[in-house]
C-alpha positions, 0 to 999 in steps of 0.5 A, a space after each residue: 596717675 595723681 588725678 586718678 588717686 585724687 578722684 579715688 580718694 574723694 569716691 572713698 571719702 564720699 562713700 564713707 560719709 555716705 555710709 556715715 550719715 545714711 543712719 543719722 538721716 533715718 534717725 532725724 526722720 524717724 524723730 521727725 515723725 510723731 513720737 508715741 505719746 507716754 506722759 499724762 498729767 492729772 489735776 490732783 486738786 480737781 480729782 479731790 475735789 470730785 471724789 464721791 464723799 469727800 465733803 463729808 470726810 472734810 466735815 469730819 476732819 473739821 469737827 475733829 479739829 474743833 475738838 481737839 481745840 476745845 480739848 487744848 483749851 480746857 486742859 491747858 487753862 492752868 498750865 504754864 507754857 512748857 506743859 501748854 507747848 507739850 499738850 498743844 504738840 500732843 494734841 496735834 500729833 493725835 489729830 493728824 494721826 486721826 486725820 491721816 486715818 480718815 484721809 488714806 482711804 481717799 488717797 489710796 483710791 485715788 493713786 489706784 484709779 490714776 494707776 488704773 486709767 494710765 495702764 488702760 492709755 499705755 502711759 508710763 508716767 503721770 505728773 501733776 498737771 500744775 508741772 506741764 509745760 507742753 505735751 503729754 496727755 490729760 487723764 484727769 476726767 478719766 481719773 474722775 470717772 474712775 472714782 465714781 464707778 
């Protein structure tokens, strides 16, 4: 009788553990299957430098900077140090505002192109290539092509 009880308990334990381990085995098999890639990455510097007309925009920004420097040099000659600093801050803020106005359409179009390519490829996350250690899908070339359309 004792042997039968032991065997029965052993059988119940095996069935119980088998039932618990079967889902774990199925999960492990599913995990070993190649997961769907949902993360993409882009090289933002490469995209930026490939942006149509970016060289002209950068030249315009350089011209703004040179004009701001000349304005500061002319207006600050006879000013005391505190007033020179205030003038410098004012001119720098204005220059930054103008640069932002010039660069906003570039940034907006790049972001829209990244989003469009990500949606076309079914990607849910896009990160900068500099942060990628392993995996993901490089969509840089696709984004550049989209920008040039």
